[in-house]
C-alpha positions, 0 to 999 in steps of 0.5 A: 744059612749062608755059605762064606761065598754067598755071605753078604755080611763080612766079619773082620777083626782089628785089634779090639774091634770087630767090624761087620760090613754089609755088602749087598748094594744091588739090593740096597743092602736089605737083609732077608731071613738067611742074612739075619741068621748070618748076622746073628751067627757072626754076633755070637762068634764075636761074643766069644772073643774076650779081646773085642771091646767094640762092635761096628755094624757098617754097610758099603754103597749108598744105603746102610740098609733098606 
């Protein structure tokens, strides 16, 4: 699993919204197996927050994900 420093997926809470952002523009935001595990872990974390009603998955750069 990626450490927080190595993660290309960030998680931010804005009130009732959880915002997941993929930030790996150099590789067109492509996800390899470790990033999928990281994404799954973050989704499980969000599921524990009863106050979150909406989860948004977005990406930085020119492409959402290759």
